[in-house]
C-alpha positions as CSV (number, residue, x, y, z in Angstrom):
1,X,-28.4,-83.0,-6.1
2,X,-31.0,-82.8,-3.3
3,X,-28.7,-80.4,-1.4
4,X,-28.7,-77.9,-4.3
5,X,-32.4,-78.2,-4.8
6,X,-33.0,-77.7,-1.1
7,X,-30.8,-74.5,-1.0
8,X,-32.6,-73.0,-4.0
9,X,-36.0,-73.9,-2.5
10,X,-35.1,-72.2,0.9
11,X,-33.9,-69.0,-0.8
12,X,-36.9,-68.8,-3.1
13,X,-39.1,-68.7,-0.1
14,X,-37.1,-65.8,1.3
15,X,-35.7,-68.0,4.1
16,X,-32.1,-68.5,5.2
17,X,-30.3,-71.8,5.3
18,X,-28.0,-73.5,7.8
19,X,-25.7,-76.0,6.1
20,X,-24.8,-79.0,8.3
21,X,-22.2,-81.8,7.8
22,X,-24.0,-85.1,8.6
23,X,-20.6,-86.6,9.6
24,X,-20.4,-84.2,12.6
25,X,-21.3,-85.6,16.0
26,X,-25.0,-85.7,16.9
27,X,-24.6,-83.4,19.9
28,X,-22.9,-80.8,17.8
29,X,-25.6,-81.0,15.1
30,X,-28.4,-80.7,17.6
31,X,-26.7,-77.8,19.3
32,X,-26.5,-75.8,16.0
33,X,-30.1,-76.6,15.1
34,X,-31.3,-75.4,18.4
35,X,-29.0,-72.4,18.7
36,X,-30.1,-71.2,15.2
37,X,-33.7,-71.9,16.1
38,X,-34.2,-73.9,12.9
39,X,-37.9,-74.3,12.1
40,X,-37.7,-76.9,9.3
41,X,-35.0,-79.5,8.6
42,X,-34.4,-80.7,5.0
43,X,-32.4,-83.9,4.9
44,X,-31.8,-87.2,3.2
45,X,-33.2,-90.4,4.7
46,X,-29.7,-91.8,5.4
47,X,-29.0,-89.2,8.1
48,X,-32.4,-89.0,9.8
49,X,-31.4,-91.6,12.5
50,X,-28.7,-89.1,13.7
51,X,-31.2,-86.3,14.2
52,X,-34.1,-88.0,15.9
53,X,-34.0,-85.6,18.9
54,X,-34.8,-82.7,16.6
55,X,-38.3,-81.8,17.5
56,X,-39.4,-79.6,14.5
57,X,-40.7,-80.7,11.1
58,X,-38.3,-82.8,9.0
59,X,-38.6,-83.3,5.3
60,X,-36.7,-86.1,3.6
61,X,-36.0,-84.8,0.1
62,X,-35.3,-88.3,-1.2
63,X,-38.2,-89.9,0.5
64,X,-41.2,-91.4,-1.3
65,X,-43.7,-89.2,0.5
66,X,-41.9,-86.1,-0.6
67,X,-41.7,-87.2,-4.2
68,X,-45.5,-87.7,-4.4
69,X,-46.1,-84.4,-2.6
70,X,-43.7,-82.5,-4.9
71,X,-45.6,-83.6,-8.0
72,X,-48.8,-81.8,-6.8
73,X,-47.1,-78.4,-6.3
74,X,-47.3,-75.5,-8.7
75,X,-44.3,-74.9,-10.9
76,X,-44.2,-71.1,-10.9
77,X,-41.8,-69.0,-8.8
78,X,-43.0,-67.5,-5.6
79,X,-43.5,-63.8,-5.7
80,X,-41.5,-62.1,-3.0
81,X,-42.0,-58.4,-2.3
82,X,-38.9,-56.4,-3.3
83,X,-37.5,-53.4,-1.4
84,X,-34.2,-51.6,-1.0
85,X,-33.6,-53.9,2.0
86,X,-34.0,-57.2,0.0
87,X,-30.3,-57.5,-0.4
88,X,-30.0,-57.4,3.4
89,X,-32.1,-60.6,3.8
90,X,-30.3,-63.4,5.6
91,X,-29.0,-65.9,3.1
92,X,-27.4,-68.4,5.5
93,X,-25.9,-69.0,8.9
94,X,-22.6,-70.9,9.0
95,X,-21.0,-72.1,12.2
96,X,-17.3,-71.9,13.0
97,X,-15.3,-73.1,16.0
98,X,-15.8,-70.9,19.1
99,X,-13.5,-70.3,22.0
100,X,-16.4,-70.7,24.5
101,X,-16.6,-74.4,24.0
102,X,-19.4,-74.1,21.4
103,X,-19.4,-73.2,17.7
104,X,-20.7,-69.7,16.8
105,X,-23.0,-68.9,13.9
106,X,-22.0,-66.3,11.3
107,X,-25.0,-64.5,9.7
108,X,-24.4,-63.9,6.0
109,X,-26.7,-61.7,3.9
110,X,-27.5,-61.9,0.2
111,X,-25.4,-58.8,-0.6
112,X,-22.4,-60.5,1.0
113,X,-22.6,-63.4,-1.4
114,X,-23.5,-61.4,-4.5
115,X,-20.4,-59.1,-4.2
116,X,-18.1,-62.1,-4.4
117,X,-19.7,-64.2,-7.2
118,X,-21.1,-61.6,-9.6
119,X,-18.8,-59.3,-11.7
120,X,-15.7,-60.2,-9.6
121,X,-12.8,-59.5,-12.0
122,X,-10.4,-62.0,-10.4
123,X,-12.6,-64.9,-11.6
124,X,-14.5,-64.3,-14.9
125,X,-17.0,-67.2,-15.0
126,X,-18.9,-67.8,-18.3
127,X,-21.9,-69.9,-19.2
128,X,-19.7,-72.6,-20.8
129,X,-17.6,-73.1,-17.7
130,X,-17.9,-76.3,-15.6
131,X,-17.3,-75.3,-11.9
132,X,-16.5,-78.1,-9.5
133,X,-18.4,-78.3,-6.3
134,X,-16.4,-80.4,-3.9
135,X,-16.3,-78.5,-0.6
136,X,-18.0,-79.6,2.6
137,X,-21.4,-77.9,2.6
138,X,-20.7,-76.6,6.1
139,X,-17.4,-75.1,5.0
140,X,-17.6,-71.5,3.5
141,X,-15.7,-72.5,0.3
142,X,-19.0,-74.2,-0.7
143,X,-20.6,-70.7,-0.9
144,X,-18.4,-69.7,-3.8
145,X,-18.6,-73.1,-5.5
146,X,-22.4,-73.2,-5.6
147,X,-23.4,-69.7,-6.2
148,X,-20.5,-68.5,-8.4
149,X,-21.6,-71.3,-10.7
150,X,-25.4,-70.8,-10.6
151,X,-25.4,-67.0,-10.6
152,X,-23.1,-66.9,-13.7
153,X,-25.0,-69.5,-15.7
154,X,-22.2,-72.1,-15.5
155,X,-22.7,-75.8,-14.9
156,X,-21.8,-77.3,-11.5
157,X,-20.1,-80.6,-11.3
158,X,-20.9,-82.2,-7.9
159,X,-18.1,-84.3,-6.6
160,X,-18.7,-86.7,-3.7
161,X,-16.5,-86.7,-0.6
162,X,-15.2,-90.2,-1.4
163,X,-14.2,-89.2,-5.0
164,X,-12.5,-86.1,-3.7
165,X,-10.3,-88.1,-1.4
166,X,-9.3,-90.5,-4.2
167,X,-6.9,-88.7,-6.6
168,X,-7.3,-91.2,-9.4
169,X,-11.1,-91.2,-9.3
170,X,-11.1,-87.4,-9.0
171,X,-8.8,-86.9,-12.0
172,X,-10.9,-89.2,-14.1
173,X,-14.1,-87.4,-13.2
174,X,-12.6,-83.9,-13.8
175,X,-11.2,-84.9,-17.2
176,X,-14.3,-86.7,-18.4
177,X,-16.6,-83.9,-17.3
178,X,-14.3,-81.3,-18.8
179,X,-14.1,-79.2,-15.6
180,X,-12.8,-75.7,-16.1
181,X,-12.8,-74.2,-12.6
182,X,-11.6,-76.0,-9.4
183,X,-11.0,-74.9,-5.9
184,X,-9.0,-76.9,-3.3
185,X,-7.8,-76.4,0.2
186,X,-4.0,-75.8,0.6
187,X,-3.7,-79.3,2.1
188,X,-5.3,-81.0,-1.0
189,X,-3.4,-78.8,-3.4
190,X,-0.1,-79.9,-1.7
191,X,-1.1,-83.5,-2.0
192,X,-2.6,-83.4,-5.5
193,X,-0.4,-81.0,-7.4
194,X,1.4,-83.9,-9.1
195,X,-1.4,-86.6,-9.1
196,X,-3.8,-84.4,-11.0
197,X,-1.3,-83.4,-13.6
198,X,-3.6,-84.4,-16.5
199,X,-6.3,-81.9,-15.2
200,X,-4.4,-78.7,-14.9
201,X,-4.1,-77.7,-18.6
202,X,-7.8,-77.8,-19.1
203,X,-8.6,-75.4,-16.2
204,X,-9.4,-71.8,-16.6
205,X,-9.0,-71.3,-12.9
206,X,-7.4,-73.2,-10.1
207,X,-8.0,-71.7,-6.7
208,X,-6.3,-72.8,-3.5
209,X,-6.6,-71.4,0.1
210,X,-7.8,-71.9,3.6
211,X,-4.3,-72.2,5.1
212,X,-0.8,-70.9,4.7
213,X,0.6,-72.1,1.4
214,X,4.0,-73.6,0.9
215,X,5.7,-71.3,-1.5
216,X,8.2,-74.0,-2.7
217,X,5.3,-76.3,-3.8
218,X,3.7,-73.4,-5.7
219,X,7.0,-72.5,-7.4
220,X,7.4,-76.1,-8.5
221,X,3.8,-76.2,-9.7
222,X,4.0,-73.0,-11.7
223,X,7.3,-74.3,-13.3
224,X,5.6,-77.5,-14.5
225,X,1.9,-77.0,-15.0
226,X,-0.3,-74.3,-16.6
227,X,-3.8,-73.7,-15.6
228,X,-4.7,-70.3,-17.2
229,X,-5.1,-68.7,-13.7
230,X,-3.7,-70.0,-10.4
231,X,-5.2,-68.0,-7.6
232,X,-4.1,-68.1,-4.0
233,X,-7.1,-67.0,-1.9
234,X,-7.7,-65.8,1.6
235,X,-10.8,-64.9,3.6
236,X,-12.7,-65.8,6.8
237,X,-16.3,-67.0,7.0
238,X,-17.2,-63.6,8.4
239,X,-16.4,-62.0,4.9
240,X,-17.7,-64.9,2.8
241,X,-15.3,-67.5,1.3
242,X,-12.5,-65.3,0.2
243,X,-11.9,-61.5,-0.1
244,X,-8.3,-61.5,-1.2
245,X,-6.7,-63.1,-4.2
246,X,-3.1,-63.4,-5.5
247,X,-2.3,-64.5,-9.1
248,X,0.6,-66.9,-8.5
249,X,2.9,-66.8,-11.5
250,X,6.6,-66.0,-12.1
251,X,7.4,-66.2,-8.3
252,X,10.9,-64.9,-7.6
253,X,13.4,-67.2,-6.0
254,X,13.9,-64.9,-3.0
255,X,10.1,-65.0,-2.1
256,X,9.8,-67.1,1.1
257,X,6.2,-66.5,1.9
258,X,3.4,-66.5,-0.8
259,X,1.3,-63.3,-0.5
260,X,-2.4,-63.5,-0.1
261,X,-2.7,-60.6,-2.6
262,X,-5.2,-57.8,-3.1
263,X,-8.8,-57.3,-2.2
264,X,-11.7,-58.5,-4.4
265,X,-14.2,-56.0,-5.9
266,X,-16.1,-54.1,-3.3
267,X,-13.7,-55.1,-0.5
268,X,-11.0,-53.2,1.4
269,X,-8.0,-54.4,3.4
270,X,-6.4,-52.4,6.2
271,X,-3.3,-53.3,8.3
272,X,-3.8,-51.5,11.6
273,X,-2.1,-51.1,14.9
274,X,-4.0,-51.4,18.3
275,X,-5.3,-47.9,17.9
276,X,-6.8,-48.6,14.5
277,X,-4.2,-46.5,12.8
278,X,-2.7,-47.7,9.5
279,X,0.9,-49.0,9.8
280,X,3.5,-48.2,7.2
281,X,4.3,-50.6,4.3
282,X,6.4,-53.5,5.6
283,X,5.3,-53.1,9.2
284,X,3.3,-55.9,10.8
285,X,-0.2,-55.1,12.1
286,X,-3.6,-56.8,12.4
287,X,-5.6,-57.3,9.2
288,X,-9.1,-55.7,9.0
289,X,-11.5,-56.3,6.1
290,X,-14.1,-53.8,5.0
291,X,-16.7,-53.7,2.2
292,X,-19.9,-55.2,1.1
293,X,-18.7,-58.7,1.9
294,X,-18.6,-58.1,5.7
295,X,-21.3,-60.3,7.3
296,X,-24.1,-59.1,9.6
297,X,-22.4,-60.6,12.7
298,X,-22.7,-63.5,15.1
299,X,-26.1,-65.1,15.7
300,X,-27.5,-63.9,19.1
301,X,-24.0,-62.9,20.3
302,X,-24.1,-59.0,20.4
303,X,-21.0,-58.7,22.6
304,X,-18.9,-60.8,20.4
305,X,-20.3,-59.1,17.3
306,X,-19.4,-55.7,18.7
307,X,-15.9,-56.9,19.5
308,X,-15.1,-58.3,16.1
309,X,-17.2,-56.1,13.8
310,X,-16.0,-52.6,14.6
311,X,-17.1,-49.2,13.1
312,X,-15.1,-48.3,10.0
313,X,-13.0,-45.2,10.8
314,X,-12.2,-44.9,7.1
315,X,-15.8,-45.3,5.7
316,X,-17.6,-42.6,3.8
317,X,-21.1,-44.1,4.5
318,X,-22.6,-44.2,8.0
319,X,-22.9,-47.6,9.6
320,X,-20.1,-49.3,7.7
321,X,-17.9,-51.7,9.7
322,X,-14.6,-53.5,9.5
323,X,-14.1,-57.2,10.4
324,X,-11.2,-57.7,12.9
325,X,-9.6,-60.9,11.6
326,X,-7.2,-61.6,14.4
327,X,-4.6,-62.3,11.6
328,X,-1.1,-60.7,11.5
329,X,-0.2,-59.2,8.1
330,X,1.8,-56.5,6.3
331,X,1.6,-54.6,3.1
332,X,4.4,-55.3,0.6
333,X,5.9,-52.6,-1.6
334,X,4.1,-53.9,-4.6
335,X,0.7,-53.5,-3.0
336,X,0.1,-57.1,-2.1
337,X,-0.6,-58.3,1.4
338,X,1.4,-61.0,3.2
339,X,-0.2,-63.2,5.9
340,X,2.0,-63.9,8.9
341,X,-0.1,-65.9,11.3
342,X,-2.6,-65.6,14.1
343,X,-2.7,-63.2,17.0
344,X,-4.9,-65.4,19.3
345,X,-5.4,-69.2,19.8
346,X,-7.2,-69.7,16.6
347,X,-5.5,-71.9,14.0
348,X,-6.2,-73.3,10.5
349,X,-6.0,-77.0,9.9
350,X,-7.0,-78.8,6.7
351,X,-8.8,-75.6,5.7
352,X,-11.0,-75.5,8.8
353,X,-10.7,-72.7,11.3
354,X,-10.3,-74.0,14.8
355,X,-10.4,-72.4,18.2
356,X,-8.0,-74.4,20.3
357,X,-9.9,-73.3,23.4
358,X,-13.0,-75.2,22.2
359,X,-11.0,-78.5,22.2
360,X,-9.4,-77.7,25.6
361,X,-12.8,-77.0,27.0
362,X,-14.2,-80.3,25.7
363,X,-11.2,-82.1,27.3
364,X,-11.5,-80.4,30.6
365,X,-15.2,-81.4,30.8
366,X,-14.3,-85.1,30.8
367,X,-14.2,-87.0,34.1
368,X,-10.7,-87.4,35.4
369,X,-9.2,-84.4,33.6
370,X,-8.5,-81.2,35.6
371,X,-6.7,-79.2,33.0
372,X,-5.9,-79.2,29.3
373,X,-4.0,-77.2,26.7
374,X,-4.2,-77.9,23.0
375,X,-1.5,-76.7,20.5
376,X,-0.7,-77.2,16.9
377,X,2.6,-78.7,15.7
378,X,4.2,-78.5,12.3
379,X,7.3,-80.7,12.3
380,X,7.3,-80.6,8.5
381,X,5.9,-77.7,6.4
382,X,2.3,-78.5,5.5
383,X,2.0,-81.4,8.0
384,X,0.1,-79.9,10.9
385,X,-1.2,-81.9,13.8
386,X,-3.1,-81.1,17.0
387,X,-1.4,-82.1,20.3
388,X,-3.3,-82.1,23.6
389,X,-1.5,-81.7,26.9
390,X,-3.6,-82.9,29.8
391,X,-3.4,-83.0,33.6
392,X,-5.3,-85.9,35.3
393,X,-7.0,-85.9,38.7
394,X,-5.4,-88.0,41.3
395,X,-4.6,-91.5,40.2
396,X,-6.9,-91.4,37.2
397,X,-5.8,-93.6,34.2
398,X,-7.0,-92.6,30.8
399,X,-5.9,-94.0,27.4
400,X,-5.9,-92.3,24.0
401,X,-8.8,-94.5,22.7
402,X,-11.1,-93.3,25.5
403,X,-10.2,-89.6,24.8
404,X,-10.8,-89.9,21.1
405,X,-14.2,-91.6,21.6
406,X,-15.3,-89.1,24.2
407,X,-14.3,-86.1,22.1
408,X,-16.0,-87.6,19.0
409,X,-19.4,-87.2,20.8
410,X,-19.1,-83.4,20.5
411,X,-16.3,-82.5,18.1
412,X,-15.9,-83.2,14.4
413,X,-13.0,-85.4,13.4
414,X,-10.7,-82.6,12.3
415,X,-10.8,-81.1,15.8
416,X,-9.7,-84.3,17.6
417,X,-6.0,-84.2,18.5
418,X,-3.5,-86.6,16.9
419,X,-1.5,-87.0,20.1
420,X,-2.3,-86.8,23.9
421,X,0.4,-86.0,26.3
422,X,-0.1,-86.5,30.1
423,X,1.7,-84.0,32.3
424,X,1.9,-83.7,36.1
425,X,1.0,-80.1,35.8
426,X,0.9,-77.4,33.2
427,X,3.8,-74.9,33.1
428,X,2.7,-71.5,34.3
429,X,5.8,-69.5,33.2
430,X,7.7,-69.2,30.0
C-alpha cells in the first residue's frame, strides 16, 4: 500500500516518479537513480540496505519516524497552478533495456497516461469494478493497472509477487476479493489459463500481452471459458502500456497468428516502408504509433529520441510525432494489425523488452571474455530462453556459475542467459 501512497504523493506535488524493482541488482538501481537525477527516494525499510550508496534524502514510508511526521502534516490538497501545459508535466520515467549496455529512461507525461485510462472504449471501467494490480512496478503494465483503477473510481486489489507466482493462492485471492479485471503477461496466461478456471467467469475483462501469443492456446481458452471480454494487447513503454487491442473471440481455424488488433482511442497505427510511405494491406512494413500516447522521449538522450520519435508526416497539428517501434507488422483485410517480429536485436521475454546487445556488452566486460553474442531460442512455442555464445581469452576457464553470479551484479534475473556456450571464435559469415 505504501507504493500507491507514495505515487499519489509524488504526483500531488507536481513531481514525476521513477518506479524501481528492489530485486534488481544494486549497481543497476544506483545507475538509474543517478541517471534520472532523482532528488528524493521513497522506499520501505526492507530495501534500504541495498541503496546505501544513494547520497540524496531517503524517506522510509513504513518507518516509525515517518509515521510520527505524517501525523503532523495538513490534510488538504496542495494547490498547483494550472495552465494549458499542465497535461505536459512529467508523470514518470520508466527504464527499459538499452543497446549501449545501460538501460534507457522513457519520459512519460500526464496526457500520455490519461489518454489510455480515461474514456477508452476497449475497457469500460466502472466504480464497482475490482481491478487487479499484480505487475512489477518497474514494468509499464503497472501504469494501466494502477491509474485505470484509481482514475475511474474502481477498487485496486494489490497482489504480492509471491501470490502471483502461486496459481492456487492467486485463484483463491481473486475469487474471495471478487476481482473483475485482470491483466497478465502472455507467459502467465499460457501457464494459468487452466489453473485459474474458477476465476474467468467472474471477470469483465481479461487482458494479456507483452509478447507474441500462442493462437492455439487462445482458441482452446475461448472454447472453454468465458470472461466477458478477452483482450490481446500490444504497446511499447514509449506509448504507455498498450495502444492496440484485439477482442479475441470466435477465432477461425485457419488463423495461425493472433492479431494485435486496432488502435485505442486517440492513437494511430501506420505500417510504413523505409521511406515512411504506407504499404498496401497484407504487405509487411515497420509499425509506427502516433497519437496522444506517444511519450516525450528518452531522458537526456536527444540523438536516440530523434531517431525513434520522428516527425509525423500524416499529422494535422504541428509538432506531432510517430514512435518508430522496430516491430514488423502488416494490416489485415479486416482492418486489424498482425505483429510479425522484431527488426533489430530487441526481443520480448516474459513480458520484458530486452536488448540482446546489453547482455552481450555485460558479458564482454568480464575478465577472460573477448567476445559474446546473445540470442533467444524457442524450441517449443512459448518456451523462450536466452543463450549466450562466448569466446574466451587464451586458456581462460570460466564456468556457468561464475558467469551467472557476475551478470547478476548488473542485470536483472530475466536478462541472465539460461545457457552459456563457449566457442573458439564467432562465425563472421552466414
